[in-house]
C-alpha positions in Angstrom: 0.0 0.2 -0.1 2.9 2.1 0.7 4.0 2.1 -2.9 1.2 2.9 -4.2 -0.3 5.8 -2.3 4.0 7.2 -3.2 2.9 6.5 -6.7 -0.1 8.3 -6.6 1.1 11.2 -4.6 4.8 11.6 -6.7 2.9 11.2 -10.3 -0.1 13.8 -8.4 -2.8 10.6 -10.5 -6.3 10.9 -10.8 -7.0 8.2 -11.1 -6.0 4.5 -10.3 -6.9 1.8 -12.5 -7.5 -1.8 -9.9 -8.0 -6.0 -10.8 -9.4 -8.0 -8.3 -6.0 -10.8 -8.3 -7.3 -14.0 -8.8 -5.4 -17.6 -7.6 -7.8 -20.1 -9.8 -10.5 -19.8 -11.9 -12.7 -16.7 -10.5 -11.6 -17.3 -7.2 -10.1 -13.4 -5.8 -7.0 -13.3 -3.0 -9.4 -10.6 -1.1 -12.1 -11.3 -0.2 -15.2 -8.8 -1.6 -15.4 -7.1 1.7 -11.5 -6.4 2.1 -10.9 -5.8 -1.3 -13.2 -2.4 -1.3 -11.7 -1.9 2.8 -8.5 -1.4 0.8 -9.8 0.7 -2.2 -11.3 3.4 0.1 -8.3 3.6 1.8 -6.1 4.5 -1.2 -8.9 7.0 -2.1 -9.0 8.5 1.6 -4.6 9.0 2.0 -4.1 9.6 -1.7 -7.2 11.5 -3.2 -6.7 9.8 -6.2 -10.1 7.8 -7.1 -10.4 3.9 -8.0 -11.5 2.7 -10.8 -12.1 -1.1 -11.3 -13.1 -2.5 -14.5 -14.9 -4.9 -13.8 -17.5 -2.2 -11.6 -16.4 0.6 -13.5 -18.3 0.3 -17.1 -20.2 2.7 -18.7 
């Protein structure tokens, strides 16, 4: 998380696109709640909006 936060500040990022890492067929490393908390922390600590391609579709 520190590396992501540092990079967002360094490049003054407006957006950060993340995917959900998987370990097998459709099985995610993070539970949905833990991943949500992780993305919220990034947004709060950096001011960068986190986009999730599988959820943020027009």
